[in-house]
C-alpha positions in Angstrom: 0.5 -2.5 -20.6 2.8 -4.8 -18.6 3.2 -2.9 -15.4 1.3 -0.8 -13.1 2.0 1.3 -10.2 -0.9 2.5 -8.0 0.3 5.6 -5.5 -1.7 6.5 -2.6 -0.8 9.1 0.0 -4.4 9.2 1.9 -4.8 8.1 5.2 -7.0 4.9 6.0 -9.8 7.0 7.4 -12.0 9.9 6.3 -11.7 8.7 2.5 -11.7 5.6 0.9 -8.5 6.2 -1.4 -6.5 3.6 0.5 -9.0 0.7 0.4 -9.8 1.6 -3.6 -6.1 1.6 -4.2 -5.8 -1.9 -2.8 -9.1 -2.9 -4.8 -7.4 -1.6 -8.0 -4.2 -3.4 -7.5 -5.8 -6.6 -6.5 -7.9 -6.5 -9.6 -4.7 -6.0 -11.9 -3.1 -8.8 -9.9 -6.4 -10.9 -10.7 -5.7 -10.4 -14.5 -2.8 -12.9 -14.5 1.0 -12.9 -14.2 1.5 -11.1 -17.0 0.8 -7.8 -15.3 3.6 -6.3 -12.8 1.4 -4.4 -10.1 2.7 -2.6 -7.0 1.1 -0.2 -4.5 3.2 2.5 -3.2 1.9 4.1 0.2 3.4 7.4 1.2 2.5 10.2 3.1 -0.5 9.3 5.7 -1.2 6.2 3.6 1.6 4.3 5.5 -0.6 4.2 8.5 -2.8 1.9 6.7 -0.4 -0.6 6.9 0.2 -0.4 10.7 -0.5 -3.6 12.3 -3.1 -3.6 15.0 -4.6 -0.3 13.8 -7.7 0.1 16.0 -10.1 2.1 13.8 -12.9 1.0 16.3 -11.5 3.7 18.8 -12.8 6.4 16.2 -16.0 4.6 15.3 -14.7 3.2 11.8 -15.0 -0.2 10.2 -11.7 -2.0 10.5 -9.1 -1.5 7.5 -7.9 -5.3 8.0 -10.3 -6.4 5.3 -8.3 -4.4 2.9 -5.1 -5.6 3.9 -6.3 -9.1 3.7 -7.3 -8.5 -0.1 -3.9 -7.4 -0.8 -2.4 -10.5 1.1 -4.8 -12.9 -0.8 -3.8 -11.4 -4.3 -0.1 -11.3 -3.2 -0.1 -7.6 -4.1 3.4 -6.1 -3.4 3.2 -3.1 -1.0 6.0 -0.4 -1.1 6.0 2.2 1.6 8.6 5.3 2.3 10.8 4.8 5.2 10.9 8.8 5.9 7.0 8.7 5.9 7.0 5.8 8.5 9.7 7.8 10.7 7.6 11.1 10.5 4.8 9.1 11.7 6.4 7.8 14.8 6.7 4.2 12.8 9.4 1.7 12.1 9.3 -1.9 10.1 8.3 -3.6 13.3 4.9 -1.6 13.4 4.0 -2.9 10.0 1.1 -5.4 9.1 2.9 -8.7 8.4 1.7 -10.4 5.2 2.2 -14.0 4.7 3.4 -14.2 1.2 4.4 -10.7 0.2 6.4 -8.7 2.7 6.2 -4.9 2.8 9.1 -3.4 0.8 10.6 -0.2 2.4 12.3 2.5 0.2 14.0 5.7 0.8 12.4 8.7 -0.6 14.9 9.3 -2.8 14.3 6.1 -4.9 10.7 7.1 -5.5 11.6 8.5 -9.1 13.6 5.3 -9.9 10.8 3.1 -8.9 8.0 5.3 -10.8 10.1 4.9 -14.0 9.8 1.1 -13.8 6.3 1.1 -14.8 4.2 1.6 -17.8 1.5 3.4 -16.0 1.2 5.0 -12.8 -2.2 5.7 -10.9 -2.4 8.2 -8.2 -5.4 7.8 -5.9 
């Protein structure tokens, strides 16, 4: 297997799917440069990459540790533009990664993106 897409549509709170998506993707990235791995956040999962997300307001731990893990492993993250818009967000609202900026795609590009990978995991 040379390429993996990890897809997640769960929001950052109430489940650990978003965090586990990043852990899985970071694990693949740790295997070396021979594996192309990306994460696609869609639906409520786009909220996971919102900068200044204040999880303390609802009594939850910060999600920033997960985002730091993605940044350190240079894990490419893709989000669907229409899902950002539906949640009142723009690209200016996204967490800023040092080495690997978040890629924003249109929903109609999803099928094309998925066919570029040997394996697709849904979290």
